C-alpha positions as CSV (number, residue, x, y, z in Angstrom):
1,M,62.1,-126.2,133.5
2,K,61.8,-130.1,134.5
3,K,58.1,-129.3,135.2
4,N,57.7,-127.4,131.5
5,F,59.0,-130.6,129.8
6,L,56.7,-133.1,131.2
7,I,53.5,-130.6,130.4
8,L,54.8,-130.3,127.3
9,L,55.7,-133.8,126.3
10,P,52.0,-134.9,126.4
11,L,50.6,-132.2,124.0
12,F,50.7,-134.2,121.1
13,L,49.2,-137.2,122.9
14,L,47.1,-136.4,125.9
15,L,46.5,-132.4,125.4
16,A,44.8,-133.1,122.2
17,A,43.3,-136.6,123.1
18,C,40.1,-135.3,122.7
19,S,37.0,-136.2,120.3
20,E,33.6,-137.5,120.8
21,D,31.8,-135.1,123.8
22,D,28.6,-135.5,121.9
23,V,25.5,-134.1,121.9
24,L,24.6,-134.9,125.9
25,A,22.6,-138.5,126.2
26,P,20.8,-139.8,129.2
27,I,23.1,-141.3,131.6
28,N,22.6,-143.5,135.1
29,S,24.6,-141.4,137.6
30,E,23.4,-144.0,140.0
31,L,25.4,-146.4,138.2
32,F,28.8,-144.4,139.2
33,Q,28.3,-143.9,143.3
34,N,30.6,-146.5,143.9
35,I,33.1,-147.2,140.5
36,E,36.0,-149.6,140.5
37,F,37.8,-149.9,137.2
38,Q,38.4,-153.2,135.1
39,T,42.0,-153.7,132.5
40,I,41.0,-154.7,129.1
41,E,43.4,-156.5,127.2
42,L,43.6,-155.1,123.2
43,V,44.2,-157.1,120.3
44,D,47.5,-155.7,120.2
45,D,50.4,-156.5,122.5
46,S,52.7,-154.1,121.4
47,K,51.6,-151.0,123.9
48,R,50.5,-148.9,122.1
49,D,49.6,-145.0,122.9
50,I,46.4,-144.9,123.4
51,T,44.8,-141.6,122.6
52,D,41.5,-141.7,122.1
53,I,38.0,-143.2,122.7
54,S,34.8,-142.7,120.8
55,F,30.8,-144.7,121.3
56,Y,28.1,-144.6,119.3
57,N,26.0,-146.4,121.8
58,D,27.2,-149.0,124.8
59,N,28.0,-151.0,122.5
60,D,30.0,-150.1,119.2
61,G,32.9,-148.0,119.8
62,V,36.5,-146.7,118.2
63,I,39.8,-146.1,119.9
64,C,43.3,-144.8,118.1
65,G,46.6,-144.5,119.0
66,S,50.0,-144.4,118.5
67,S,51.3,-146.0,114.8
68,G,48.8,-146.2,112.8
69,F,46.7,-148.1,116.0
70,F,43.1,-147.9,115.1
71,A,40.4,-150.5,116.9
72,K,36.3,-151.3,117.3
73,T,34.6,-152.9,119.8
74,T,31.0,-154.0,119.4
75,D,30.5,-155.5,123.0
76,G,30.6,-153.1,125.2
77,G,34.5,-152.7,124.8
78,M,35.5,-155.9,126.4
79,T,36.7,-157.2,123.1
80,W,38.7,-155.2,120.3
81,T,39.4,-155.9,116.7
82,K,42.0,-154.0,114.8
83,L,41.5,-152.0,111.4
84,N,43.4,-150.8,109.4
85,V,43.4,-147.3,108.6
86,G,46.1,-146.8,105.8
87,V,48.9,-145.0,107.3
88,N,51.2,-145.2,109.8
89,H,50.2,-142.3,111.6
90,S,50.0,-141.5,115.4
91,F,46.3,-140.6,115.5
92,L,44.8,-137.7,118.2
93,T,41.5,-138.4,117.9
94,T,38.6,-140.5,116.8
95,F,34.5,-140.4,116.5
96,M,32.2,-142.9,115.6
97,L,28.9,-141.2,114.3
98,D,26.7,-145.2,113.9
99,N,27.8,-148.3,113.1
100,N,28.9,-147.7,109.7
101,T,31.0,-144.3,109.9
102,F,33.6,-142.8,111.9
103,F,36.6,-140.7,111.9
104,T,39.9,-140.5,112.9
105,A,43.3,-137.9,112.2
106,R,46.3,-136.6,112.9
107,R,47.6,-134.5,109.8
108,G,44.3,-135.3,107.2
109,L,41.3,-136.7,108.2
110,Y,40.1,-140.3,107.6
111,K,37.3,-141.5,107.1
112,T,35.1,-145.0,107.0
113,S,31.6,-145.5,105.9
114,N,31.4,-149.3,105.9
115,S,32.2,-150.3,109.3
116,G,36.2,-150.3,108.9
117,S,36.4,-151.9,106.0
118,N,38.7,-149.6,104.2
119,F,39.4,-145.7,105.1
120,S,39.2,-142.7,102.9
121,E,41.1,-139.6,103.5
122,I,38.9,-136.5,103.2
123,G,38.6,-132.9,103.4
124,N,41.9,-131.8,102.5
125,L,43.1,-131.2,106.3
126,S,46.5,-132.4,105.8
127,S,48.3,-129.7,104.2
128,G,51.2,-128.3,106.3
129,T,51.9,-129.4,109.8
130,S,48.9,-128.6,111.3
131,S,47.5,-131.4,113.5
132,V,43.4,-132.4,113.8
133,F,42.8,-132.1,117.3
134,N,39.5,-133.2,117.7
135,I,36.0,-134.6,115.7
136,Y,32.2,-134.4,115.7
137,F,30.0,-135.1,113.7
138,R,26.2,-133.6,114.4
139,N,24.8,-136.5,111.4
140,N,26.1,-137.6,108.3
141,S,26.2,-134.1,106.9
142,I,27.6,-131.4,109.5
143,G,30.8,-132.0,111.6
144,F,33.1,-129.7,112.8
145,V,37.2,-130.1,113.5
146,T,39.6,-128.2,115.7
147,H,42.6,-127.8,113.3
148,D,45.4,-126.2,114.9
149,L,44.7,-122.7,115.5
150,A,41.1,-122.8,114.4
151,I,37.7,-124.5,113.9
152,K,36.1,-125.6,111.2
153,K,32.8,-126.7,110.2
154,T,32.0,-128.9,107.3
155,I,28.0,-129.3,105.5
156,D,29.0,-131.9,103.2
157,G,30.1,-134.8,104.9
158,G,34.1,-133.9,105.9
159,N,34.8,-133.3,101.9
160,T,35.1,-129.3,102.3
161,W,35.6,-127.5,105.2
162,E,34.9,-123.8,106.6
163,E,36.9,-122.0,109.2
164,K,34.8,-120.8,111.6
165,Y,37.2,-119.4,114.5
166,F,40.7,-118.7,114.6
167,T,42.7,-118.1,117.7
168,N,44.8,-115.4,116.4
169,S,47.3,-116.9,118.9
170,V,50.2,-119.1,118.9
171,Y,48.4,-122.1,121.1
172,S,45.7,-124.5,119.2
173,I,42.5,-125.4,119.8
174,Y,41.9,-128.5,121.3
175,D,38.6,-129.9,123.4
176,L,35.4,-129.5,121.7
177,E,31.8,-130.5,122.8
178,F,28.6,-129.7,122.1
179,T,25.5,-130.0,124.3
180,S,22.7,-129.4,122.1
181,D,22.2,-128.4,118.8
182,N,22.7,-125.1,119.0
183,I,25.1,-124.8,121.9
184,G,29.0,-126.0,121.6
185,Y,32.2,-125.0,123.9
186,A,35.7,-125.2,122.6
187,S,38.6,-124.6,124.6
188,G,43.0,-125.2,124.0
189,G,46.5,-123.2,125.5
190,A,49.5,-123.3,125.4
191,F,52.3,-123.9,128.4
192,W,55.8,-123.3,127.7
193,D,58.6,-121.2,129.4
194,N,57.2,-117.7,130.3
195,Y,53.9,-118.6,128.7
196,N,51.0,-119.5,129.5
197,K,47.2,-118.7,128.2
198,G,44.5,-120.1,127.2
199,Q,40.7,-119.4,126.5
200,I,37.4,-121.0,125.9
201,V,35.0,-119.5,122.8
202,K,31.3,-120.7,122.8
203,T,28.5,-120.8,119.7
204,T,24.6,-120.8,120.1
205,D,24.0,-121.0,116.4
206,G,25.2,-124.0,115.9
207,G,28.7,-123.3,115.7
208,E,28.5,-120.6,112.6
209,T,30.0,-118.3,114.9
210,W,32.0,-118.5,118.0
211,T,32.6,-116.3,120.7
212,K,35.7,-115.9,123.6
213,I,33.5,-116.5,126.6
214,L,37.0,-116.3,128.6
215,T,40.6,-115.8,128.4
216,T,42.9,-117.9,131.1
217,I,46.1,-119.5,131.6
218,S,46.5,-122.8,129.4
219,I,43.1,-125.5,129.8
220,R,43.7,-129.0,129.8
221,S,39.9,-129.7,129.2
222,I,36.4,-128.9,129.8
223,S,33.1,-130.6,130.5
224,F,29.5,-129.5,130.2
225,F,26.4,-132.0,130.9
226,S,24.1,-129.1,130.3
227,D,24.2,-126.1,128.1
228,N,25.1,-123.7,130.9
229,I,26.4,-125.9,133.7
230,G,30.5,-127.2,133.0
231,F,33.6,-127.4,134.7
232,Y,37.4,-126.9,133.2
233,S,41.0,-128.1,134.5
234,N,44.2,-125.8,134.1
235,V,47.9,-126.6,134.1
236,N,47.8,-125.1,137.7
237,E,46.0,-128.3,138.8
238,E,42.8,-126.3,139.1
239,I,39.2,-127.2,138.8
240,F,36.6,-124.3,138.0
241,K,33.0,-124.4,137.5
242,T,30.2,-122.4,135.9
243,T,26.4,-122.8,136.3
244,D,25.7,-119.5,133.8
245,G,26.9,-120.5,130.5
246,G,30.5,-119.4,131.0
247,V,29.7,-116.1,132.1
248,S,31.4,-116.1,135.6
249,W,33.6,-119.1,136.7
250,N,34.6,-120.2,139.9
251,K,37.0,-122.5,141.5
252,I,36.1,-125.8,143.2
253,S,39.1,-127.5,144.2
254,T,42.7,-128.0,143.2
255,L,44.3,-130.9,142.8
256,Q,47.1,-132.3,143.9
257,Y,47.6,-134.2,140.1
258,Y,48.1,-132.9,136.7
259,P,45.4,-133.2,135.3
260,T,45.1,-134.5,131.2
261,D,41.2,-134.8,131.0
262,I,37.7,-134.3,132.8
263,L,34.7,-135.4,132.8
264,F,31.1,-134.7,135.1
265,L,27.9,-136.3,134.6
266,N,25.7,-134.1,136.5
267,N,26.6,-131.2,139.7
268,E,27.7,-134.6,142.0
269,I,30.0,-137.0,140.0
270,G,32.7,-136.3,138.4
271,F,36.5,-137.6,137.3
272,V,39.8,-136.4,136.4
273,A,42.5,-138.2,134.2
274,T,45.7,-137.7,135.0
275,Y,48.8,-137.5,133.4
276,E,50.4,-139.6,136.9
277,G,48.3,-142.4,135.9
278,K,45.9,-142.2,138.6
279,I,41.9,-141.0,138.3
280,L,40.3,-139.1,140.5
281,M,36.3,-139.5,141.5
282,T,33.9,-136.7,143.0
283,K,30.7,-136.9,144.9
284,D,29.9,-133.6,146.1
285,G,30.9,-131.7,143.1
286,G,34.4,-130.8,143.0
287,N,35.2,-130.1,146.5
288,T,36.4,-133.2,147.7
289,W,38.3,-135.8,145.0
290,Q,39.0,-139.9,146.1
291,I,41.2,-141.9,144.1
292,A,39.2,-144.5,141.9
293,Y,42.0,-145.7,140.1
294,E,45.8,-145.9,141.1
295,K,47.1,-149.2,139.2
296,T,49.5,-147.6,136.9
297,T,52.0,-144.9,136.8
298,V,51.8,-143.9,132.5
299,P,49.9,-140.8,131.9
300,I,45.9,-141.4,131.1
301,N,45.0,-139.8,128.1
302,R,40.9,-139.6,128.0
303,I,38.2,-140.5,129.9
304,I,34.7,-140.6,128.2
305,K,30.9,-141.9,129.4
306,T,28.0,-144.0,128.0
307,S,24.8,-144.7,129.3
308,N,26.0,-147.1,131.7
309,S,30.2,-147.1,131.4
310,I,33.2,-145.4,131.8
311,F,36.0,-145.7,129.8
312,A,39.2,-144.2,130.1
313,V,42.4,-144.8,127.7
314,G,46.3,-144.2,128.3
315,N,49.9,-144.4,127.2
316,D,51.4,-147.9,127.0
317,G,48.1,-149.8,125.3
318,L,46.1,-149.0,128.9
319,L,42.4,-149.5,128.5
320,L,40.0,-149.5,131.4
321,K,36.2,-149.5,131.8
322,S,34.1,-149.2,134.9
323,K,32.6,-152.1,136.4
């Protein structure tokens, strides 16, 4: 039961810390062959748990976290300005569409169209006890959320939502990413006592329909760097890879740490954020892993890329940037 407790503890913050994996942008992977991380001090000294991070470009980004914490940067993550969303929720996810428009959510979806001067709740997603775990917007009109057991789509900027997929199970969909306008993947699962199930679903028509492509144990995170090549991590600390768009999967490694998020830049270079506060890195496609960061013991909730940097966020106000 102790291990189950430790795994269930981050479900609110870690398993759901998923947001911006947007349509794939060019990245200079040569920058990340020999990587080090620097700690960025935030404007808020209360050590809020940071749950998600999203960048629109190399300079402009946002982060969210516990107790209503939300902040933005305009200088590539070196300094941050705290913003007031207007509610004291512990936000699980954020997405930055452009310099003016970004979103955050927990029970309810909040949007700003004026670079954070004010936020408004939109979409009527706050009814009941369901949480929004992931946000992705293709443009000002078309967007998606993973909302508890479902994937929902909007065509009017988030004002109304239509359910496009339902798990028909007790577990939620957490991770969501699109590799192109038509191709997208989502995953989720649950793990407690004797229950351990998860799935990956895929769309090939821009999110109108979703098909289950894998039923397995609870999945922690997915990462695709092309329409067909991707990876996932699970609660057994295993990494799997597909090269055919999810038709088949092969186990490539077993980690020594519990993965909270996974990020692959290409066939060789990948990263895993862990519950134990370490960032692992591979340069050979996941066959072997080395520790790239180990200066904390708090959970690292999310790891993302821009074209020239890797960012990671975690509990106790942890914010890391590659240098």
